[in-house]
C-alpha positions as CSV (number, residue, x, y, z in Angstrom):
1,M,-64.1,18.1,33.7
2,N,-63.1,21.2,31.7
3,L,-60.2,21.3,29.1
4,D,-57.6,22.7,31.6
5,Q,-58.2,19.9,34.1
6,A,-58.1,17.3,31.4
7,L,-54.7,18.5,30.2
8,R,-53.3,18.6,33.8
9,T,-54.5,15.0,34.3
10,A,-53.0,13.9,31.0
11,R,-49.7,15.6,31.8
12,A,-49.5,14.0,35.2
13,Q,-50.2,10.6,33.8
14,Y,-48.0,10.7,30.7
15,L,-45.3,13.2,31.3
16,S,-44.1,11.9,34.8
17,R,-40.6,10.7,35.3
18,R,-41.9,7.3,36.2
19,W,-43.9,7.0,33.0
20,F,-40.9,8.2,31.0
21,L,-38.5,5.5,32.5
22,R,-41.2,2.7,32.2
23,D,-42.6,3.3,28.8
24,C,-39.6,4.8,27.0
25,G,-37.1,2.2,27.9
26,I,-36.7,1.0,24.3
27,G,-36.0,4.5,23.2
28,L,-33.4,5.0,25.8
29,A,-31.8,1.7,24.9
30,G,-31.7,2.7,21.3
31,I,-30.1,6.1,22.1
32,A,-27.5,4.3,24.2
33,A,-26.8,1.7,21.6
34,R,-26.4,4.5,18.9
35,S,-24.0,6.4,21.2
36,L,-22.0,3.2,21.8
37,A,-21.9,2.3,18.2
38,A,-20.7,5.8,17.2
39,G,-18.0,5.7,19.8
40,E,-17.0,2.2,18.6
41,A,-16.7,3.4,15.0
42,T,-14.7,6.6,15.6
43,S,-12.6,6.1,18.8
44,P,-10.7,2.8,18.9
45,P,-8.7,1.9,22.0
46,G,-5.2,3.4,22.0
47,A,-5.6,5.6,18.9
48,S,-7.1,9.0,18.2
49,Q,-7.6,11.1,15.1
50,S,-4.5,13.1,15.9
51,L,-1.7,12.7,13.4
52,S,1.0,13.2,16.1
53,V,3.8,10.7,16.2
54,R,3.1,7.5,18.0
55,E,5.4,4.6,18.9
56,P,5.0,1.2,17.3
57,H,4.7,-2.1,19.1
58,F,8.5,-2.7,19.0
59,P,11.6,-0.9,17.6
60,A,11.1,-0.5,13.9
61,K,13.6,-1.2,11.0
62,A,11.7,1.3,8.8
63,K,9.9,4.5,9.6
64,R,8.5,5.4,6.2
65,V,7.3,3.8,2.9
66,I,7.5,4.6,-0.8
67,Y,5.2,2.3,-2.7
68,L,5.8,2.3,-6.5
69,F,2.5,0.7,-7.6
70,N,2.9,-0.3,-11.2
71,A,-0.6,-1.3,-11.9
72,G,-2.0,-3.3,-14.8
73,A,0.1,-6.4,-13.9
74,P,3.7,-6.4,-15.2
75,S,4.7,-9.7,-16.7
76,H,7.1,-11.5,-14.4
77,L,8.0,-13.6,-17.3
78,E,9.4,-10.7,-19.3
79,L,11.0,-8.9,-16.4
80,F,11.9,-10.9,-13.3
81,D,11.6,-14.6,-13.7
82,P,13.5,-16.3,-16.5
83,K,12.0,-19.5,-17.9
84,P,14.2,-21.1,-20.6
85,E,11.9,-24.1,-20.8
86,L,9.0,-21.9,-21.6
87,T,11.0,-20.2,-24.4
88,K,12.1,-23.6,-25.7
89,R,8.5,-24.8,-25.9
90,N,7.1,-21.6,-27.4
91,G,4.1,-22.4,-29.5
92,E,3.4,-25.8,-27.9
93,L,0.3,-26.6,-25.9
94,P,0.8,-26.6,-22.1
95,P,0.9,-29.9,-20.3
96,A,-2.7,-31.1,-19.4
97,E,-1.8,-31.7,-15.8
98,L,-0.8,-28.1,-15.5
99,L,-4.2,-26.8,-16.3
100,K,-6.3,-29.2,-14.2
101,G,-8.9,-27.0,-12.4
102,Y,-7.5,-23.8,-13.8
103,R,-9.6,-21.0,-15.3
104,A,-8.0,-17.9,-16.8
105,A,-9.6,-14.5,-16.8
106,F,-10.3,-14.2,-20.5
107,I,-8.5,-16.8,-22.6
108,N,-8.9,-20.5,-23.2
109,P,-6.4,-22.0,-20.7
110,N,-5.5,-24.5,-23.4
111,S,-3.8,-21.7,-25.5
112,A,-0.3,-22.2,-26.7
113,L,2.7,-21.3,-24.6
114,L,4.5,-18.0,-25.2
115,G,8.2,-17.8,-24.4
116,A,9.8,-14.5,-23.5
117,K,11.5,-12.6,-26.3
118,Y,13.9,-10.8,-24.1
119,K,17.2,-12.1,-22.6
120,F,18.0,-12.5,-18.9
121,E,21.5,-12.0,-17.4
122,R,23.1,-12.4,-14.0
123,H,23.9,-9.2,-12.1
124,G,25.8,-8.2,-8.9
125,Q,27.6,-10.4,-6.5
126,C,24.3,-12.2,-5.7
127,G,24.0,-13.3,-9.3
128,M,20.3,-12.1,-9.6
129,E,18.9,-12.8,-13.0
130,L,17.0,-9.8,-14.5
131,S,15.7,-8.9,-17.9
132,E,17.6,-6.8,-20.4
133,L,14.6,-4.5,-20.2
134,L,15.7,-3.4,-16.7
135,P,19.4,-2.4,-17.0
136,F,19.2,0.3,-14.2
137,T,17.3,-2.0,-11.8
138,A,19.8,-4.7,-12.6
139,S,22.7,-2.4,-11.5
140,L,21.1,-2.4,-8.0
141,A,20.8,-6.2,-7.8
142,D,22.8,-6.3,-4.6
143,D,20.5,-3.7,-3.0
144,I,17.1,-5.1,-3.7
145,C,15.1,-8.1,-2.5
146,L,13.2,-9.9,-5.3
147,V,10.2,-12.0,-4.5
148,R,9.3,-14.4,-7.2
149,S,6.6,-16.2,-5.4
150,M,3.9,-13.6,-4.8
151,Q,0.3,-14.9,-4.8
152,T,-3.1,-13.2,-4.6
153,D,-6.8,-14.2,-4.7
154,A,-8.3,-11.8,-7.3
155,V,-8.0,-12.4,-11.1
156,N,-9.3,-9.0,-12.3
157,H,-7.6,-5.5,-12.0
158,A,-9.9,-3.5,-9.8
159,P,-10.5,-6.3,-7.0
160,A,-6.8,-7.3,-7.2
161,Q,-5.6,-3.7,-6.9
162,I,-7.8,-3.1,-4.0
163,M,-6.6,-6.4,-2.3
164,M,-3.0,-5.5,-2.8
165,N,-3.6,-2.1,-1.2
166,T,-6.2,-2.9,1.5
167,G,-5.9,-6.6,2.1
168,S,-9.5,-7.3,0.9
169,Q,-11.3,-7.3,-2.5
170,Q,-14.2,-5.5,-0.9
171,F,-14.6,-1.7,-1.1
172,G,-14.4,0.3,2.0
173,R,-11.3,-1.1,3.8
174,P,-8.4,1.1,4.9
175,S,-5.4,1.1,2.6
176,F,-1.8,0.1,3.7
177,G,-0.8,3.8,3.7
178,S,-3.7,4.6,5.9
179,W,-2.9,1.8,8.4
180,T,0.7,3.0,8.5
181,L,-0.4,6.6,9.2
182,Y,-3.0,5.3,11.8
183,G,-0.3,3.4,13.7
184,L,2.7,5.7,13.4
185,G,1.2,9.3,13.0
186,S,3.1,11.9,11.0
187,H,6.3,13.9,11.4
188,C,5.0,16.6,9.1
189,D,2.9,19.6,10.0
190,D,2.9,21.3,6.6
191,L,2.2,18.3,4.3
192,P,-0.2,15.3,4.6
193,G,1.2,12.2,6.2
194,F,0.1,10.1,3.2
195,V,0.6,11.6,-0.3
196,V,-0.6,10.0,-3.6
197,L,1.1,10.7,-7.0
198,T,-0.3,9.5,-10.2
199,S,1.2,9.1,-13.7
200,A,-0.3,7.8,-16.9
201,R,-3.9,7.3,-15.9
202,G,-5.9,6.5,-12.7
203,T,-6.0,2.9,-11.5
204,S,-8.9,0.6,-12.1
205,G,-9.5,0.4,-8.3
206,G,-9.8,4.1,-8.0
207,A,-9.6,6.1,-4.7
208,S,-10.3,2.8,-2.8
209,N,-6.5,2.0,-3.3
210,Y,-5.5,4.9,-0.9
211,G,-8.7,5.7,1.0
212,S,-9.0,5.4,4.8
213,G,-12.1,3.2,4.6
214,F,-13.7,3.1,8.1
215,L,-10.7,4.7,9.7
216,P,-11.0,8.4,10.4
217,T,-10.6,10.7,7.4
218,P,-7.3,12.3,8.4
219,Y,-5.7,8.9,7.6
220,S,-6.7,9.0,3.8
221,G,-4.2,9.4,1.1
222,I,-4.2,13.0,-0.4
223,P,-3.7,13.0,-4.3
224,F,-1.2,15.6,-5.6
225,R,-1.9,16.8,-9.1
226,S,1.0,16.9,-11.5
227,A,0.0,20.2,-13.1
228,G,-1.5,23.4,-11.7
229,D,-2.2,23.6,-8.0
230,P,-0.8,20.4,-6.4
231,V,-4.2,20.2,-4.6
232,L,-7.4,21.6,-6.2
233,Y,-8.4,25.1,-5.1
234,L,-5.1,25.5,-3.3
235,S,-4.5,29.0,-4.6
236,N,-6.7,31.9,-3.3
237,P,-9.3,33.2,-5.8
238,H,-8.9,36.7,-7.3
239,G,-9.5,39.3,-4.8
240,I,-8.8,37.2,-1.6
241,D,-5.6,38.1,0.1
242,Q,-3.8,36.2,2.9
243,E,-5.3,38.4,5.7
244,T,-8.8,37.9,4.4
245,Q,-8.4,34.2,4.0
246,R,-7.0,33.8,7.6
247,A,-9.9,35.7,9.0
248,T,-12.3,33.5,7.1
249,L,-10.7,30.3,8.3
250,D,-10.7,31.6,11.9
251,T,-14.4,32.3,11.7
252,L,-15.0,28.8,10.2
253,Q,-12.9,27.2,12.9
254,R,-14.9,28.8,15.6
255,L,-18.1,27.7,14.1
256,N,-16.8,24.1,13.6
257,H,-15.6,24.0,17.2
258,M,-19.1,25.0,18.3
259,T,-20.6,22.2,16.3
260,L,-18.0,19.8,17.6
261,E,-18.8,20.7,21.2
262,A,-22.5,20.4,20.5
263,A,-22.6,17.2,18.5
264,G,-19.3,15.5,19.3
265,D,-19.0,14.4,15.6
266,Q,-15.4,13.4,15.0
267,E,-15.7,14.2,11.3
268,T,-16.1,17.8,12.3
269,A,-12.7,17.6,14.1
270,A,-11.4,16.1,10.8
271,R,-12.7,19.1,8.9
272,I,-11.0,21.5,11.2
273,Q,-7.7,19.7,10.6
274,S,-8.2,19.6,6.9
275,Y,-8.9,23.4,6.7
276,E,-5.7,24.2,8.7
277,M,-3.7,21.7,6.6
278,A,-4.9,23.3,3.4
279,Y,-3.8,26.7,4.6
280,R,-0.3,25.5,5.5
281,L,-0.2,23.7,2.1
282,Q,-0.4,27.0,0.3
283,S,3.1,27.7,1.1
284,S,4.6,24.1,1.5
285,A,3.2,22.5,-1.6
286,P,4.4,24.9,-4.3
287,E,8.0,24.8,-2.8
288,L,7.8,21.0,-2.8
289,M,6.7,20.7,-6.5
290,D,9.3,23.2,-7.7
291,L,12.3,21.2,-8.8
292,S,14.6,24.2,-9.7
293,S,16.7,23.6,-6.6
294,E,17.6,20.0,-7.7
295,S,20.9,19.8,-9.6
296,S,21.3,18.8,-13.3
297,D,23.1,15.6,-12.1
298,V,20.0,14.6,-10.0
299,L,17.6,15.4,-12.8
300,E,19.7,13.3,-15.2
301,M,19.9,10.4,-12.7
302,Y,16.1,10.2,-12.7
303,G,15.8,10.8,-16.4
304,I,13.9,14.1,-16.1
305,K,14.3,16.2,-19.1
306,D,11.8,19.0,-18.3
307,P,11.4,19.5,-14.5
308,K,7.8,20.9,-15.1
309,E,6.6,18.1,-17.2
310,A,4.5,15.5,-15.5
311,S,6.0,12.0,-15.6
312,Y,6.7,8.9,-13.6
313,A,10.3,10.0,-13.2
314,R,9.3,13.4,-11.8
315,N,7.0,11.6,-9.3
316,C,9.9,9.3,-8.2
317,L,11.9,12.5,-7.4
318,L,9.0,14.1,-5.7
319,A,8.6,10.9,-3.6
320,R,12.2,11.5,-2.3
321,R,11.4,15.2,-1.6
322,L,8.3,14.3,0.3
323,I,9.9,11.8,2.8
324,E,12.7,14.3,3.3
325,R,10.0,16.8,4.6
326,G,8.6,14.1,7.0
327,V,5.8,12.6,5.0
328,R,5.2,9.0,6.3
329,F,3.8,7.3,3.3
330,V,4.2,8.1,-0.5
331,Q,2.5,6.0,-3.1
332,L,2.9,6.3,-6.9
333,F,0.3,4.8,-9.1
334,N,1.3,4.0,-12.8
335,E,-1.2,1.8,-14.5
336,V,0.4,1.0,-17.9
337,W,1.3,-2.7,-17.8
338,D,-1.9,-4.4,-19.0
339,H,-0.5,-6.2,-22.1
340,H,-3.2,-8.5,-23.4
341,N,-1.7,-7.8,-26.9
342,G,1.4,-6.0,-28.3
343,L,3.3,-7.3,-25.3
344,T,6.8,-7.2,-26.9
345,S,6.8,-3.6,-28.0
346,R,4.6,-2.1,-25.1
347,I,6.5,-3.7,-22.2
348,K,9.8,-2.4,-23.6
349,Q,8.4,1.1,-23.8
350,N,6.9,0.9,-20.3
351,A,10.2,-0.4,-18.9
352,L,12.0,2.4,-20.6
353,E,9.8,4.9,-18.9
354,T,10.1,3.5,-15.4
355,D,13.3,1.5,-14.9
356,K,15.7,4.4,-14.7
357,A,13.7,6.5,-12.3
358,S,12.8,3.6,-10.1
359,A,16.5,2.6,-9.7
360,A,17.5,6.3,-9.3
361,L,15.1,6.6,-6.4
362,V,16.8,3.7,-4.5
363,R,20.3,5.1,-5.3
364,D,19.3,8.6,-4.3
365,L,17.9,7.5,-0.9
366,K,21.0,5.4,-0.3
367,Q,23.3,8.3,-1.1
368,R,21.4,10.5,1.3
369,G,21.4,8.0,4.1
370,L,17.5,7.6,3.9
371,L,17.3,4.1,2.4
372,Q,18.0,2.3,5.8
373,E,14.9,3.7,7.3
374,T,12.7,3.7,4.1
375,L,10.8,0.8,2.5
376,V,10.7,1.0,-1.2
377,V,8.2,-1.4,-2.8
378,W,7.8,-2.0,-6.6
379,G,5.1,-4.2,-8.0
380,G,1.6,-4.6,-9.4
381,E,-1.6,-6.5,-8.6
382,F,-0.8,-9.9,-10.2
383,G,1.2,-11.5,-13.0
384,R,0.6,-12.8,-16.6
385,T,0.0,-16.2,-18.0
386,P,2.6,-18.3,-19.7
387,M,-0.1,-18.9,-22.4
388,V,-0.6,-16.5,-25.2
389,Q,-3.5,-14.1,-25.7
390,G,-4.2,-11.5,-28.4
391,G,-3.1,-13.5,-31.5
392,D,0.6,-14.3,-30.9
393,D,1.7,-11.4,-28.6
394,G,-0.1,-11.0,-25.3
395,R,-0.6,-12.5,-21.9
396,D,-3.8,-12.9,-19.7
397,H,-4.2,-12.2,-16.1
398,H,-2.5,-14.6,-13.6
399,N,-2.9,-14.6,-9.9
400,R,-1.0,-17.9,-9.0
401,C,2.4,-16.3,-9.1
402,F,4.1,-13.0,-9.8
403,S,7.1,-11.0,-8.9
404,M,7.8,-7.8,-6.8
405,W,11.0,-6.2,-5.6
406,M,11.7,-4.2,-2.5
407,A,14.6,-2.4,-1.0
408,G,15.7,-0.7,2.4
409,G,14.1,-0.7,5.7
410,G,15.4,-4.0,7.3
411,L,14.9,-6.1,4.1
412,K,17.5,-8.7,3.0
413,S,19.4,-7.2,0.1
414,G,20.8,-9.1,-2.9
415,H,18.2,-11.8,-2.2
416,I,15.9,-13.8,-4.3
417,H,12.9,-15.3,-2.4
418,G,10.7,-18.1,-3.7
419,Q,10.6,-20.1,-6.9
420,T,8.0,-20.9,-9.6
421,D,7.8,-23.9,-11.9
422,E,9.6,-24.2,-15.3
423,F,6.7,-22.4,-16.9
424,G,6.2,-19.6,-14.4
425,F,2.7,-21.0,-13.7
426,N,2.7,-22.1,-10.1
427,V,4.9,-21.4,-7.0
428,V,6.9,-24.4,-6.0
429,K,8.9,-22.8,-3.2
430,D,8.3,-20.3,-0.4
431,P,4.9,-18.8,-1.4
432,V,4.2,-15.2,-0.3
433,H,0.5,-14.2,-0.2
434,V,-0.6,-10.7,-0.3
435,H,-1.4,-11.0,3.5
436,D,2.0,-12.3,4.2
437,L,3.6,-9.4,2.4
438,H,1.4,-6.9,4.4
439,A,2.4,-8.7,7.7
440,T,6.1,-8.5,6.8
441,L,6.0,-4.8,5.8
442,L,4.1,-3.9,9.0
443,H,6.6,-5.9,11.0
444,L,9.4,-3.9,9.5
445,L,7.5,-0.7,10.6
446,G,7.5,-2.1,14.1
447,F,4.0,-3.6,14.3
448,D,2.6,-6.9,15.2
449,H,0.0,-7.1,12.4
450,T,-2.5,-9.0,14.6
451,Q,-2.5,-6.2,17.0
452,L,-2.7,-3.1,14.7
453,T,-6.5,-3.1,14.7
454,H,-9.6,-0.8,14.6
455,R,-13.0,-1.8,15.9
456,F,-15.8,-1.4,13.4
457,Q,-19.3,-2.9,13.2
458,G,-18.7,-5.1,16.2
459,R,-15.3,-6.6,15.5
460,D,-11.7,-5.7,15.3
461,Y,-10.4,-5.3,11.7
462,R,-6.7,-5.3,10.6
463,L,-4.9,-4.9,7.3
464,T,-4.2,-8.7,7.1
465,D,-7.8,-9.6,7.9
466,V,-7.5,-13.1,9.7
467,R,-4.5,-14.3,7.8
468,G,-0.9,-13.5,7.1
469,N,2.4,-14.5,8.5
470,V,5.7,-12.5,8.7
471,V,8.0,-13.9,6.0
472,Q,11.2,-14.3,8.1
473,G,13.4,-15.1,5.0
474,L,12.9,-11.5,3.8
475,L,14.3,-9.9,6.9
476,A,17.9,-8.7,6.8
477,W,18.9,-9.5,10.3
478,M,18.2,-13.3,10.0
479,G,20.7,-13.9,7.1
480,K,22.2,-17.3,6.8
481,F,21.6,-18.1,10.5
482,Y,17.8,-18.5,9.9
483,T,18.1,-20.9,7.0
484,H,20.8,-22.9,8.9
485,F,18.7,-23.0,12.0
486,L,15.6,-24.3,10.2
487,S,17.6,-26.9,8.5
488,E,19.1,-28.1,11.9
489,L,15.6,-28.0,13.4
490,E,14.2,-30.2,10.7
491,S,16.9,-32.7,10.8
492,S,16.7,-32.9,14.7
493,F,13.0,-33.2,15.2
494,W,11.2,-34.5,12.1
495,P,12.9,-37.8,12.1
496,H,11.7,-38.5,15.6
497,G,8.1,-37.9,14.8
498,I,7.9,-34.5,16.4
499,S,5.7,-32.6,13.9
500,R,5.0,-29.4,15.8
501,C,7.1,-27.3,18.2
502,V,7.1,-23.7,19.3
503,V,10.3,-21.7,19.1
504,T,10.8,-18.2,20.4
505,L,13.7,-16.2,18.8
506,T,14.8,-12.9,20.3
507,R,16.2,-10.3,17.9
508,P,19.0,-7.9,18.7
509,D,16.4,-5.2,19.6
510,S,14.9,-7.6,22.2
511,S,11.6,-8.0,20.3
512,T,10.4,-11.6,19.7
513,F,8.2,-13.3,17.1
């Protein structure tokens, strides 16, 4: 047999269709599995990478969110949760039963108690007690919802910040802002649907606090800089005019579409969207950042002395301007509250820099008719210990209880939710875990938090993971009826030995929970 005959025989034996299907089955299965896995990771049921507006599960009370994330862990004991007994017992050792099984992040738990050095007073018709450090927030007592019973799992900054923003201490999960954009889409064509503004310094958790995780890239938060171009490289380089840039982008778009058609890679589609968004940002972003059109009264209300100077106050005003232009989710990061020492003076300065602007944002939104459909959230990642750290003027990390306030978007106003013990150490009434907070905020945005999911690596993920309950006591429509109803239910059923029942309540918008 010559060489040609041998080659023909081998070809007939090994390159036939029957041989391919018989002996390459494992390879075909691998190809199919890889294809299915790729589809699973990038194309969840009922959602696409498009940022077009989508309807929530039921009529929403809120349509947008401004999250004032004051990272570093603001002390609830100095700002939101008055504890006269703690002040009375300043310098004493905490009760032994209080510390049973407790481990602080850094200090010896058996450190002396530290009473707050600032006074609390009642404000508004609701009688909300707030610190003298927060005079402007106090003036809005009847407009805000104060939660004193927050709880989280993490005890250090980075994991706690990531948990507060993504529902998990692990890196790589989508942020609350990304889930909101994923569920609702964006009204804005010229600006990102999720914008991040940073004052002071970056957060310990970094970009994981606003990233899209395993959700498609278009749902990520886009950081805007406080000086220069709002987004890096937004301006054309020297010698490139608008016509040349448009021609360049058109060529890139054609090449990317060819790649998309050939490979079907969804990240290529995201790249096409990002290039076009960047082009539109060249005109929309500079106009947004220019505060010259704002009146002197507005600048004064926010406490902005120089409209061009970067500050927390300027970012609060930019947040209002962003949602006016259709941005769905705006998050401010301001990590200045980590007071392991020098608490008395440092917290006073931090409050001075943030209180006026935070309150001005709520007041401004209300005056413009935007607060009703906007959720404003103010808070950090955890609280501070009642025990002293750093000599005689500091507090350690504390995850068992802390405070946050919110306003607008269907929340109960002039309301205090939850209660801590006489030392501000443990929650004794109506605890609200981070997962409960997320479930409640998603509910106000029109979502059943158990149904807003994305399939990744073989299972459906959600912001609340496998936990979380909507905190009905925070919802405005329930009012006094809800409290009275639960009281009547308890008195009617529990005495008769009925320990479990299912109740379905129908809201005015016909949705149930």
